[in-house]
Rosetta silent file (secondary structure, phi, psi, omega in degrees, C-alpha in Angstrom):
SEQUENCE: LPVLATLFEPVARRVADALVMTMTDELPDPADFAASEYGLPFPMASELDPVALVRQMGGAVFGMQVGQAAGTLSREVFGCTDLGLPLVSARAMLPRNVAEYAAGLNSPDSEVRLFLALREAAHARLFAHVPWLKSHLVGAVERFAREITVDMSAMHEAITGINFTDPEALRSALASGVFHPQHTEAQQAALLQLETALALVEGWVDHVSGEAAARHLPNAVALAEMMRRRRAAGGPAEQTFTALVGLELRPRRAREASRLWARLTEERGISGRDGIWAHPDLMPTAADLDDPDGFGQPTDDELSADLDAALADILGADDEPDDDAPGA
SCORE:     score description
SCORE:     0.000 S_00000001
   1 L     0.000  -40.064  178.532   -4.084   16.945  -28.764 S_00000001
   2 H   -59.890  -38.102  177.196   -2.454   16.662  -25.290 S_00000001
   3 H   -70.057  -44.858  175.678   -5.266   18.785  -23.782 S_00000001
   4 H   -60.828  -32.649 -178.330   -7.973   16.892  -25.597 S_00000001
   5 H   -64.716  -30.443  179.475   -6.381   13.638  -24.412 S_00000001
   6 H   -59.608  -37.735  179.040   -7.033   14.815  -20.839 S_00000001
   7 H   -79.731  -43.367 -167.482  -10.707   14.646  -21.583 S_00000001
   8 H   -91.973  -22.310 -176.911  -10.983   11.646  -23.851 S_00000001
   9 H   -61.960  -45.953  178.669   -8.456    9.095  -22.458 S_00000001
  10 H   -60.133  -32.699 -179.375  -10.615    8.271  -19.350 S_00000001
  11 H   -72.434  -38.722  179.877  -13.592    7.797  -21.666 S_00000001
  12 H   -62.211  -42.338  176.355  -11.639    5.534  -24.011 S_00000001
  13 H   -62.826  -41.129  179.718  -10.630    3.315  -21.110 S_00000001
  14 H   -70.249  -33.839  175.298  -14.214    3.028  -19.880 S_00000001
  15 H   -64.908  -43.291  178.773  -15.465    2.230  -23.376 S_00000001
  16 H   -61.934  -46.248 -178.731  -12.876   -0.516  -23.742 S_00000001
  17 H   -62.859  -41.693  179.719  -13.740   -1.973  -20.316 S_00000001
  18 H   -64.821  -36.704  177.989  -17.482   -1.819  -21.084 S_00000001
  19 H   -62.609  -47.913 -179.688  -16.963   -3.589  -24.391 S_00000001
  20 H   -60.410  -44.349 -179.210  -15.120   -6.432  -22.695 S_00000001
  21 H   -64.633  -40.190 -176.803  -17.798   -6.760  -20.010 S_00000001
  22 H   -72.705  -32.685 -173.811  -20.624   -6.668  -22.565 S_00000001
  23 H   -99.273    8.688 -175.756  -19.041   -9.106  -25.034 S_00000001
  24 H   -54.889  -41.868 -176.548  -17.745  -11.639  -22.522 S_00000001
  25 H   -74.393  -16.099 -176.700  -20.293  -14.292  -23.492 S_00000001
  26 H   -98.170  -10.180 -179.367  -19.608  -13.819  -27.213 S_00000001
  27 L   -75.595  142.494  175.210  -15.787  -14.093  -27.098 S_00000001
  28 L   -66.895  157.462  177.091  -14.205  -17.368  -28.135 S_00000001
  29 L   -64.882  135.093 -178.732  -12.419  -19.429  -25.523 S_00000001
  30 H   -55.020  -31.106  179.986   -8.753  -18.367  -25.318 S_00000001
  31 H   -69.182  -29.455  179.734   -7.608  -21.963  -25.858 S_00000001
  32 H   -93.463  -10.544 -170.137   -9.514  -22.086  -29.137 S_00000001
  33 H   -63.432  -41.131 -178.008   -8.767  -18.526  -30.245 S_00000001
  34 L   -60.465  -28.899 -177.872   -5.465  -19.325  -31.980 S_00000001
  35 L   -91.566    2.701 -177.561   -7.218  -21.873  -34.176 S_00000001
  36 L   -71.512  163.702 -178.432  -10.051  -19.515  -35.122 S_00000001
  37 L  -109.916   24.162  177.412  -10.663  -18.367  -38.631 S_00000001
  38 L   -66.100  137.861  176.738  -11.366  -14.738  -37.789 S_00000001
  39 L   -88.568   92.915 -174.429  -10.012  -12.295  -40.332 S_00000001
  40 L   -90.945  140.224 -179.601   -8.237   -9.930  -37.908 S_00000001
  41 L   -86.431   21.991  179.875   -6.778   -6.658  -39.043 S_00000001
  42 L  -120.326  141.010  173.780   -3.804   -6.975  -36.714 S_00000001
  43 L   -65.892  151.952  177.435   -0.484   -8.763  -37.343 S_00000001
  44 L    56.390   27.144 -174.773    0.168  -11.709  -35.086 S_00000001
  45 H   -61.234  -30.348 -174.978   -3.500  -11.649  -34.100 S_00000001
  46 H   -69.346  -13.393  179.829   -3.577  -15.322  -33.473 S_00000001
  47 H   -96.112    1.525 -177.412   -1.230  -14.845  -30.501 S_00000001
  48 L   -95.206  148.407  174.114   -3.482  -12.321  -28.777 S_00000001
  49 L   -71.067  134.708 -178.766   -5.905  -12.973  -25.991 S_00000001
  50 H   -59.384  -34.174  176.951   -9.443  -12.247  -27.302 S_00000001
  51 H   -65.136  -45.591  178.449  -10.140  -10.030  -24.257 S_00000001
  52 H   -62.472  -39.026 -178.593   -6.992   -8.015  -24.874 S_00000001
  53 H   -64.794  -47.331  178.469   -7.929   -7.736  -28.553 S_00000001
  54 H   -61.127  -41.917 -179.814  -11.437   -6.370  -27.803 S_00000001
  55 H   -62.829  -42.882 -179.648   -9.991   -3.908  -25.300 S_00000001
  56 H   -64.891  -44.349 -177.339   -7.432   -2.799  -27.873 S_00000001
  57 H   -70.097  -36.610  178.411  -10.027   -2.433  -30.635 S_00000001
  58 H   -60.841  -47.838 -178.942  -12.482   -0.568  -28.378 S_00000001
  59 H   -66.065  -37.857  179.835   -9.852    2.030  -27.519 S_00000001
  60 H   -66.712  -42.481 -177.725   -8.676    2.244  -31.138 S_00000001
  61 H   -65.836  -44.660  179.609  -12.193    2.714  -32.532 S_00000001
  62 H   -61.024  -43.194  178.419  -12.966    5.388  -29.926 S_00000001
  63 H   -60.026  -36.053  177.238   -9.633    7.107  -30.843 S_00000001
  64 H   -60.761  -42.952  179.838  -10.690    7.083  -34.446 S_00000001
  65 H   -63.254  -46.537  177.342  -13.849    8.932  -33.599 S_00000001
  66 H   -57.880  -46.732 -177.938  -11.917   11.535  -31.550 S_00000001
  67 H   -60.915  -41.976  179.741   -9.395   11.940  -34.306 S_00000001
  68 H   -64.593  -40.805  177.628  -12.113   12.522  -36.900 S_00000001
  69 H   -63.805  -40.285  176.200  -13.724   15.122  -34.633 S_00000001
  70 H   -62.220  -41.928  177.102  -10.372   16.862  -34.117 S_00000001
  71 H   -63.272  -39.383  175.238   -9.807   16.872  -37.844 S_00000001
  72 H   -62.969  -43.195 -178.425  -13.224   18.368  -38.448 S_00000001
  73 H   -59.657  -37.844 -179.025  -12.538   20.950  -35.775 S_00000001
  74 L   -63.323  -17.931  179.178   -9.363   22.046  -37.616 S_00000001
  75 L   -99.586    0.841 -178.766  -11.517   23.080  -40.544 S_00000001
  76 L  -109.070  -35.213 -170.455  -13.987   25.042  -38.375 S_00000001
  77 L   -78.752  155.720  176.816  -11.975   27.087  -35.911 S_00000001
  78 L   -92.179  -28.005 -177.950  -10.504   30.525  -36.617 S_00000001
  79 E  -159.380 -157.024 -171.330   -7.652   30.295  -34.115 S_00000001
  80 L   -86.646   -7.917 -170.795   -6.364   28.569  -31.016 S_00000001
  81 L  -121.327   16.324 -174.744   -9.048   29.701  -28.593 S_00000001
  82 L   -63.562  -29.888 -177.900  -12.387   29.017  -30.300 S_00000001
  83 L   -85.997   -4.017 -178.069  -13.368   26.294  -27.880 S_00000001
  84 L    86.194  -32.332  176.541  -12.628   28.458  -24.840 S_00000001
  85 L   -77.018  144.211  176.860  -10.200   25.888  -23.488 S_00000001
  86 L   -76.118   78.133 -175.428   -6.459   26.764  -23.720 S_00000001
  87 L   -67.247  -34.641 -179.947   -5.621   23.932  -26.159 S_00000001
  88 L  -139.462  161.127  178.727   -2.230   25.465  -27.047 S_00000001
  89 L   -90.116   -9.715 -177.309   -0.108   28.275  -25.686 S_00000001
  90 L   -81.132  164.930  173.772    0.545   29.837  -29.120 S_00000001
  91 L  -115.004  125.026 -175.157   -1.454   32.618  -30.739 S_00000001
  92 L  -155.213  157.069  173.318   -2.411   31.784  -34.329 S_00000001
  93 E  -127.440  150.746  178.109   -5.104   32.266  -36.963 S_00000001
  94 L  -106.691   99.459 -173.803   -6.185   29.883  -39.741 S_00000001
  95 H   -52.833  -42.014 -175.364   -6.430   32.084  -42.869 S_00000001
  96 H   -67.035  -41.709  178.805   -8.483   29.633  -44.941 S_00000001
  97 H   -63.830  -42.057  179.585  -11.154   29.176  -42.282 S_00000001
  98 H   -61.979  -45.165 -179.017  -11.296   32.931  -41.719 S_00000001
  99 H   -62.442  -41.284  178.763  -11.651   33.561  -45.459 S_00000001
 100 H   -63.009  -40.577  178.944  -14.461   31.011  -45.803 S_00000001
 101 H   -65.442  -43.136 -176.785  -16.291   32.561  -42.889 S_00000001
 102 H   -67.561  -28.908 -179.404  -15.869   36.109  -44.239 S_00000001
 103 H   -61.105  -24.875 -177.767  -17.210   35.034  -47.661 S_00000001
 104 L   -96.547    7.551 -179.671  -20.671   34.530  -46.197 S_00000001
 105 L  -110.540  167.575  179.296  -20.826   37.916  -44.479 S_00000001
 106 L   -96.307    9.254  179.762  -21.668   41.422  -45.669 S_00000001
 107 L  -102.632  153.958  179.627  -18.580   42.894  -44.073 S_00000001
 108 L   -59.760  145.860 -178.978  -15.205   43.499  -45.821 S_00000001
 109 H   -56.235  -41.121 -177.100  -12.776   40.626  -45.431 S_00000001
 110 H   -61.777  -37.399  178.275  -10.258   42.951  -43.743 S_00000001
 111 H   -65.908  -42.534 -179.307  -12.733   43.850  -41.009 S_00000001
 112 H   -59.560  -46.725 -179.951  -13.552   40.198  -40.387 S_00000001
 113 H   -59.412  -46.514 -177.445   -9.844   39.341  -40.047 S_00000001
 114 H   -65.647  -38.471 -178.067   -9.206   42.241  -37.669 S_00000001
 115 H   -66.199  -44.843  178.142  -12.286   41.430  -35.571 S_00000001
 116 H   -68.220  -32.672  179.566  -11.284   37.745  -35.184 S_00000001
 117 H   -70.213  -33.209  175.493   -7.653   38.700  -34.499 S_00000001
 118 H   -59.836  -46.895 -178.502   -8.915   41.010  -31.687 S_00000001
 119 H   -63.095  -42.620  177.693  -10.768   38.137  -30.123 S_00000001
 120 H   -60.116  -42.196 -179.433   -7.716   35.854  -30.367 S_00000001
 121 H   -68.305  -37.159  179.162   -5.521   38.539  -28.763 S_00000001
 122 H   -64.051  -47.255  173.943   -8.034   39.068  -25.999 S_00000001
 123 H   -53.669  -48.758 -179.309   -8.081   35.387  -25.160 S_00000001
 124 H   -59.376  -42.137  179.188   -4.294   35.295  -25.144 S_00000001
 125 H   -63.863  -43.604 -178.308   -4.065   38.312  -22.881 S_00000001
 126 H   -58.271  -52.181 -176.456   -6.555   36.849  -20.427 S_00000001
 127 H   -67.874  -30.093 -178.576   -4.777   33.485  -20.096 S_00000001
 128 H   -71.517  -36.067 -174.094   -1.380   35.218  -19.934 S_00000001
 129 H   -97.254   -5.592  178.882   -2.398   37.521  -17.029 S_00000001
 130 L  -122.182   84.120 -170.242   -4.546   35.039  -15.056 S_00000001
 131 L   -61.776  -26.212 -176.852   -2.166   32.193  -14.211 S_00000001
 132 L   -82.911  -13.155 -169.285   -4.705   30.076  -12.367 S_00000001
 133 H   -67.399  -42.851 -179.781   -7.321   30.105  -15.165 S_00000001
 134 H   -60.786  -48.066  179.881   -5.890   27.345  -17.378 S_00000001
 135 H   -65.718  -31.467  178.468   -5.593   24.853  -14.514 S_00000001
 136 H   -65.209  -45.098 -179.642   -9.046   25.855  -13.317 S_00000001
 137 H   -70.815  -48.219 -178.240  -10.657   25.005  -16.647 S_00000001
 138 H   -64.936  -34.918  179.746   -8.637   21.844  -17.330 S_00000001
 139 H   -65.246  -37.347  176.852   -9.235   20.704  -13.748 S_00000001
 140 H   -68.001  -36.913  176.748  -13.014   20.943  -14.223 S_00000001
 141 H   -64.163  -44.021 -178.023  -12.707   18.884  -17.425 S_00000001
 142 H   -62.654  -40.731  179.754  -10.592   16.273  -15.634 S_00000001
 143 H   -64.070  -39.221  177.555  -13.149   16.039  -12.757 S_00000001
 144 H   -63.970  -45.872 -176.595  -15.923   15.589  -15.296 S_00000001
 145 H   -66.172  -38.285 -177.109  -13.986   12.893  -17.200 S_00000001
 146 H   -61.874  -28.048 -175.738  -13.056   10.891  -14.109 S_00000001
 147 L   -93.962    5.423 -176.520  -16.761   10.323  -13.318 S_00000001
 148 L   -67.070  134.402  174.004  -17.800    9.195  -16.795 S_00000001
 149 E  -124.954  159.787 -178.068  -19.757    5.969  -16.911 S_00000001
 150 L  -112.459  137.308  178.636  -21.098    3.999  -19.871 S_00000001
 151 L   -72.620  100.631 -172.639  -24.697    2.877  -20.279 S_00000001
 152 H   -69.206  -35.226 -178.927  -24.134   -0.876  -20.278 S_00000001
 153 H   -65.718  -42.211  176.553  -27.698   -1.761  -21.300 S_00000001
 154 H   -64.669  -39.537 -179.859  -27.535    0.510  -24.330 S_00000001
 155 H   -63.667  -45.613 -175.451  -24.184   -0.826  -25.286 S_00000001
 156 H   -62.999  -40.455  179.864  -25.281   -4.455  -25.028 S_00000001
 157 H   -65.447  -36.175 -175.354  -28.306   -3.753  -27.205 S_00000001
 158 H   -76.519  -34.039 -174.389  -26.210   -1.978  -29.839 S_00000001
 159 H  -100.439    1.491  177.135  -23.408   -4.538  -30.197 S_00000001
 160 L   -58.976  124.944  179.800  -25.473   -7.711  -29.949 S_00000001
 161 L    86.682   -4.592 -178.851  -24.555   -9.719  -33.004 S_00000001
 162 L   -79.263  137.418  176.528  -21.677   -7.504  -34.050 S_00000001
 163 L   -71.663  115.269 -174.129  -18.524   -9.249  -35.218 S_00000001
 164 L   -69.148   -9.311  177.567  -16.025   -7.964  -32.669 S_00000001
 165 L   -92.661    4.008 -178.730  -13.243   -8.227  -35.255 S_00000001
 166 L  -103.604   95.176 -179.570  -14.953   -5.664  -37.514 S_00000001
 167 H   -55.167  -37.840 -178.581  -13.711   -2.171  -36.606 S_00000001
 168 H   -65.846  -35.873  178.693  -16.209   -0.500  -38.911 S_00000001
 169 H   -66.758  -40.206  177.056  -19.154   -2.185  -37.172 S_00000001
 170 H   -64.379  -37.438  179.084  -17.815   -1.045  -33.802 S_00000001
 171 H   -65.094  -39.228 -179.809  -17.289    2.436  -35.172 S_00000001
 172 H   -66.030  -38.576 -179.881  -20.908    2.636  -36.429 S_00000001
 173 H   -67.465  -38.620  179.340  -22.151    1.557  -32.987 S_00000001
 174 H   -63.992  -42.453 -176.423  -19.994    4.149  -31.305 S_00000001
 175 H   -70.153  -17.389 -177.392  -21.210    6.874  -33.661 S_00000001
 176 L   -74.763   -8.480  177.725  -24.862    5.988  -32.891 S_00000001
 177 L    88.318   10.201  179.965  -24.471    7.580  -29.459 S_00000001
 178 L   -69.386  -17.083  179.109  -24.950    4.429  -27.393 S_00000001
 179 L   -92.706    9.070 -178.786  -21.838    5.281  -25.476 S_00000001
 180 L   -57.470  124.454 -172.235  -23.249    8.621  -24.436 S_00000001
 181 L   -74.328  156.745  178.659  -22.164    8.854  -20.756 S_00000001
 182 E   -96.237  133.545 -176.700  -24.518    9.138  -17.844 S_00000001
 183 L   -83.951  129.344  174.853  -24.031   12.260  -15.696 S_00000001
 184 L   -91.291  173.290  177.853  -23.392   11.705  -11.995 S_00000001
 185 H   -63.844  -38.319  178.402  -23.988   14.316   -9.317 S_00000001
 186 H   -65.986  -36.142  178.016  -20.230   15.018   -9.229 S_00000001
 187 H   -68.588  -38.193  175.494  -20.214   15.462  -12.955 S_00000001
 188 H   -58.490  -40.309  179.119  -23.090   17.903  -12.844 S_00000001
 189 H   -67.595  -44.018  178.119  -21.182   20.009  -10.362 S_00000001
 190 H   -64.976  -39.235 -178.751  -18.004   19.916  -12.517 S_00000001
 191 H   -65.499  -42.157 -179.014  -20.054   20.660  -15.616 S_00000001
 192 H   -65.750  -40.901  178.609  -21.764   23.699  -14.039 S_00000001
 193 H   -63.504  -40.078 -179.350  -18.327   25.022  -12.869 S_00000001
 194 H   -70.371  -44.056 -177.733  -16.876   24.551  -16.367 S_00000001
 195 H   -64.912  -36.710  178.688  -19.812   26.070  -18.205 S_00000001
 196 H   -67.341  -43.555  179.638  -19.764   29.092  -15.846 S_00000001
 197 H   -64.833  -41.592 -179.432  -16.010   29.583  -16.292 S_00000001
 198 H   -66.276  -38.416  179.910  -16.217   29.271  -20.070 S_00000001
 199 H   -66.566  -36.686  179.599  -19.107   31.762  -20.153 S_00000001
 200 H   -66.838  -40.687  178.011  -17.100   34.209  -18.047 S_00000001
 201 H   -64.258  -50.559 -178.664  -14.063   33.877  -20.342 S_00000001
 202 H   -63.904  -38.801 -179.552  -16.161   34.320  -23.450 S_00000001
 203 H   -66.555  -39.492  178.872  -18.171   37.179  -21.964 S_00000001
 204 H   -63.732  -45.707  179.023  -14.977   39.001  -21.009 S_00000001
 205 H   -62.713  -45.515  178.464  -13.529   38.467  -24.509 S_00000001
 206 H   -54.180  -48.911 -175.556  -16.829   39.617  -26.079 S_00000001
 207 H   -67.905  -52.914 -175.537  -16.824   42.807  -24.021 S_00000001
 208 H   -62.094  -50.423 -179.902  -13.166   43.719  -24.337 S_00000001
 209 H   -66.514  -36.299  177.401  -12.861   42.946  -28.047 S_00000001
 210 H   -63.179  -40.887  179.165  -16.219   44.575  -28.767 S_00000001
 211 H   -65.349  -41.670  179.604  -15.148   47.794  -27.020 S_00000001
 212 H   -67.640  -43.378 -176.639  -11.870   47.859  -28.979 S_00000001
 213 H   -69.465  -33.531 -175.768  -13.504   47.026  -32.333 S_00000001
 214 H   -62.663  -21.571 -177.524  -16.273   49.577  -31.954 S_00000001
 215 L   -86.596  -12.132 -173.660  -13.768   52.435  -32.171 S_00000001
 216 L  -130.845  -24.149 -173.572  -12.222   51.215  -35.430 S_00000001
 217 L  -112.251  116.674 -178.364  -14.503   48.799  -37.291 S_00000001
 218 L   -57.320  -31.451 -174.972  -17.784   50.089  -38.804 S_00000001
 219 L  -105.550   28.099 -175.617  -19.366   46.633  -38.717 S_00000001
 220 H   -60.499  -45.209 -176.741  -18.166   45.690  -35.201 S_00000001
 221 H   -64.917  -44.172  179.229  -21.714   45.277  -33.750 S_00000001
 222 H   -62.429  -41.967  179.231  -22.878   43.072  -36.632 S_00000001
 223 H   -65.984  -38.816  179.154  -19.753   40.940  -36.464 S_00000001
 224 H   -63.407  -44.124 -179.075  -20.137   40.455  -32.671 S_00000001
 225 H   -67.170  -38.401  174.632  -23.737   39.300  -33.134 S_00000001
 226 H   -60.836  -40.010 -179.399  -22.761   36.889  -35.920 S_00000001
 227 H   -66.327  -40.079  179.449  -20.078   35.430  -33.666 S_00000001
 228 H   -65.670  -41.244  179.154  -22.608   34.864  -30.840 S_00000001
 229 H   -66.907  -37.555  179.431  -25.006   33.094  -33.194 S_00000001
 230 H   -66.493  -41.933  179.405  -22.242   30.931  -34.613 S_00000001
 231 H   -67.403  -38.205 -179.162  -21.098   29.919  -31.169 S_00000001
 232 H   -64.983  -40.560 -178.855  -24.643   29.148  -30.034 S_00000001
 233 H   -71.175  -34.587 -177.287  -25.241   26.894  -33.060 S_00000001
 234 L    71.026  177.255 -179.340  -22.023   24.987  -32.746 S_00000001
 235 L  -132.799  176.292 -178.108  -20.487   22.836  -35.465 S_00000001
 236 H   -52.822  -42.103 -178.751  -20.108   19.193  -36.419 S_00000001
 237 H   -63.783  -45.386  179.191  -16.957   18.710  -34.310 S_00000001
 238 H   -60.448  -42.690  179.987  -18.556   20.153  -31.193 S_00000001
 239 H   -64.963  -32.808  178.532  -21.608   17.929  -31.738 S_00000001
 240 H   -70.482  -42.996  176.474  -19.338   14.870  -32.044 S_00000001
 241 H   -59.709  -38.623  178.912  -17.578   15.760  -28.778 S_00000001
 242 H   -64.143  -42.892  178.410  -20.972   16.109  -27.099 S_00000001
 243 H   -64.272  -36.014 -175.816  -22.054   12.703  -28.400 S_00000001
 244 H   -77.066  -41.108 -172.323  -18.796   11.023  -27.283 S_00000001
 245 H  -126.058   -1.599  178.693  -18.465   12.457  -23.788 S_00000001
 246 L    70.922   20.419 -178.231  -21.643   14.365  -23.032 S_00000001
 247 L  -116.927  115.150  177.786  -19.725   17.587  -22.547 S_00000001
 248 L   -88.293  121.306 -177.285  -20.782   20.731  -24.377 S_00000001
 249 L   -88.882   -1.689  179.306  -17.825   23.089  -24.813 S_00000001
 250 L   -82.776  130.508  179.094  -20.012   25.965  -25.941 S_00000001
 251 L   -74.218  119.200 -175.072  -20.516   28.636  -23.260 S_00000001
 252 L   -74.131  -29.569 -165.516  -24.309   28.863  -22.884 S_00000001
 253 L  -120.503   35.229 -179.776  -24.418   32.165  -20.976 S_00000001
 254 H   -64.519  -34.335 -178.947  -21.739   34.298  -22.602 S_00000001
 255 H   -62.590  -45.189  177.521  -24.269   37.067  -23.310 S_00000001
 256 H   -63.957  -36.835 -179.997  -25.123   37.403  -19.617 S_00000001
 257 H   -68.456  -38.216 -179.930  -21.452   37.312  -18.716 S_00000001
 258 H   -63.471  -40.527  178.572  -20.622   40.054  -21.268 S_00000001
 259 H   -61.823  -40.865  178.454  -23.360   42.186  -19.687 S_00000001
 260 H   -63.624  -45.743 -179.525  -21.863   41.630  -16.243 S_00000001
 261 H   -66.248  -34.344  177.062  -18.347   42.614  -17.340 S_00000001
 262 H   -62.248  -44.125 -178.777  -19.765   45.701  -19.087 S_00000001
 263 H   -65.032  -42.963 -179.341  -21.502   46.841  -15.884 S_00000001
 264 H   -64.036  -36.307  176.820  -18.359   46.233  -13.809 S_00000001
 265 H   -63.590  -41.880 -178.959  -16.310   48.303  -16.265 S_00000001
 266 H   -65.031  -40.151 -173.557  -18.779   51.181  -15.997 S_00000001
 267 H   -85.461  -36.234 -168.956  -18.894   51.045  -12.204 S_00000001
 268 H  -116.773  -11.627 -176.713  -15.300   50.144  -11.311 S_00000001
 269 H    84.239  178.722 -174.052  -13.201   50.938  -14.389 S_00000001
 270 H   -67.593  -43.211 -177.204  -10.897   48.549  -16.215 S_00000001
 271 H   -68.202  -34.692  174.381   -8.632   47.794  -13.273 S_00000001
 272 H   -66.637  -40.462  177.861  -11.585   47.182  -10.966 S_00000001
 273 H   -63.081  -49.947 -176.814  -13.197   44.916  -13.493 S_00000001
 274 H   -74.490  -14.648  175.462  -10.084   42.876  -14.117 S_00000001
 275 H   -65.476  -19.913  177.127   -9.306   42.698  -10.416 S_00000001
 276 H   -59.803  -30.999 -176.633  -12.103   40.089  -10.234 S_00000001
 277 H   -77.485   -0.546 -176.545   -9.682   37.654  -12.023 S_00000001
 278 H   -60.352  -34.596 -176.963   -7.209   37.905   -9.108 S_00000001
 279 L  -151.858  148.350  179.920   -8.463   34.765   -7.449 S_00000001
 280 H   -60.394  -29.777 -179.734  -11.062   32.047   -8.267 S_00000001
 281 H   -66.890  -18.613 -178.982  -13.000   32.855   -5.077 S_00000001
 282 H   -86.971  -11.125 -172.098  -13.734   36.358   -6.393 S_00000001
 283 L   -71.697  147.292  172.232  -15.287   35.092   -9.638 S_00000001
 284 L   -60.414  153.568  179.712  -19.033   35.338  -10.322 S_00000001
 285 L  -105.188  176.037  177.688  -20.996   32.130   -9.915 S_00000001
 286 H   -61.170  -34.216  176.236  -23.715   30.553  -12.011 S_00000001
 287 H   -64.514  -33.504  178.679  -26.235   32.265   -9.678 S_00000001
 288 H   -67.709  -31.853  178.411  -24.612   35.609  -10.429 S_00000001
 289 H   -71.745  -20.120  174.168  -25.155   35.041  -14.162 S_00000001
 290 H   -65.293  -31.050 -178.716  -28.906   34.692  -13.321 S_00000001
 291 L  -139.732   73.632 -175.484  -28.765   38.336  -12.245 S_00000001
 292 H   -55.976  -28.035 -178.304  -25.790   40.044  -13.901 S_00000001
 293 H   -76.927  -13.619 -174.689  -26.858   43.452  -12.572 S_00000001
 294 H   -95.605  -12.874 -178.351  -26.821   42.166   -8.986 S_00000001
 295 L   -63.285  129.814  175.892  -23.224   40.907   -8.810 S_00000001
 296 L    85.358   -6.081  179.191  -21.155   42.863   -6.298 S_00000001
 297 L   -91.838  144.197 -178.903  -24.196   44.667   -4.967 S_00000001
 298 L   -64.815  141.349  177.288  -25.100   44.249   -1.271 S_00000001
 299 L   -80.754  171.202  178.412  -27.999   41.879   -0.551 S_00000001
 300 H   -60.535  -39.161  179.925  -30.972   42.762    1.581 S_00000001
 301 H   -63.480  -42.687 -178.727  -29.490   40.744    4.476 S_00000001
 302 H   -65.577  -41.912  179.692  -26.189   42.571    4.127 S_00000001
 303 H   -64.634  -41.528  177.893  -27.919   45.954    4.012 S_00000001
 304 H   -61.472  -43.480 -179.974  -29.964   45.017    7.117 S_00000001
 305 H   -62.458  -42.939 -179.471  -26.806   43.894    8.899 S_00000001
 306 H   -64.731  -37.003  177.019  -25.051   47.120    8.042 S_00000001
 307 H   -65.141  -43.664 -177.722  -28.016   49.167    9.316 S_00000001
 308 H   -62.625  -41.712 -179.741  -28.143   47.178   12.520 S_00000001
 309 H   -63.138  -43.883  179.064  -24.399   47.751   13.006 S_00000001
 310 H   -60.085  -45.391  179.480  -24.783   51.476   12.402 S_00000001
 311 H   -64.107  -36.457  178.006  -27.624   51.750   14.880 S_00000001
 312 H   -63.290  -39.788  179.449  -25.673   49.780   17.422 S_00000001
 313 H   -66.966  -38.197 -179.032  -22.778   52.180   17.088 S_00000001
 314 H   -69.305  -47.842 -178.402  -25.035   55.208   17.445 S_00000001
 315 H   -66.949  -35.546  178.528  -26.964   53.802   20.432 S_00000001
 316 H   -64.941  -38.218  178.673  -23.787   52.509   22.020 S_00000001
 317 H   -67.835  -33.930  177.335  -22.265   55.976   21.794 S_00000001
 318 H   -68.709  -29.154 -176.831  -25.366   57.499   23.437 S_00000001
 319 H   -80.208  -15.881 -176.314  -25.122   54.993   26.299 S_00000001
 320 L   -71.913  144.465  177.061  -21.470   55.867   27.127 S_00000001
 321 L   -65.926  145.634  178.407  -20.991   58.217   30.095 S_00000001
 322 L   -87.052  114.146 -175.761  -20.155   61.824   29.317 S_00000001
 323 L   -61.416  -24.549 -176.251  -16.741   62.643   30.846 S_00000001
 324 L   -91.288   -2.992 -176.723  -17.756   66.312   31.087 S_00000001
 325 L   -74.084  149.589  178.516  -21.030   65.610   32.887 S_00000001
 326 L   -57.662  136.987  179.901  -21.348   66.598   36.556 S_00000001
 327 L    81.115    0.636 -178.569  -20.308   63.768   38.870 S_00000001
 328 L   -68.121    0.000    0.000  -18.487   61.939   36.125 S_00000001
């Protein structure tokens, strides 16, 4: 919850502010509010400023939506790392969720448990050995959240005529997607950085766990493909998060990233592959995922520059005087 709060608290504040701005004309005068006959679900409601009450209710209703999504998520995930973000520092599996998932597959339950445990362990190893990675991911989320804005025209249309003292009416309006944030240029940049980082994390986990599983689990390839399809489809909780903040936590390009890590392993070995994680500046970019086979290879310009430098060295050596030549 503390990590999710990093994402959702800025949105909750903006939703509350937007509600107040939108409903200003519909709120009763503060002087008359104490004598109103509204049936408010708060104790001592008659002593509250109507603006403060709307702000409080807006944040509370948004919080209810986030809480419901988090509760749904707890029935979907297999462990602590399914969203890609380091939500907790512990390593854990949820046996009931794993059992329900395994029941729909053609693989033995024991293989499914081992395969998912391998993925959890791979995530844990990566975050334990790359100290900058957690702050890198959370920082991208924070930059995205800081720029969130609310579509005021859509909100005004949705809440026109709504009784502001009815939390269920506000909840329904919120669930309809009218608070879907508008992406700014800064948000697009943060979103691209986050999606790329999540894809690289998931691609590395796919490759490492897949290599380990292939040596021991007969159904490793089928289980890996099922996991990719499940991740691509998403679940109700992820869809709710997308509707609330416009941020998709599913890595779109994990398959390309897995291919990139596999090639680096083949060319550089395990230490060379994992050396890429030494610093954020060494990491592949979104453009590199467009051409996974080209990452780390010299470009045409670099090859041309190297050739020019080599020719310059050769020609420069030929131009130097020969110390053994007559008259030198």
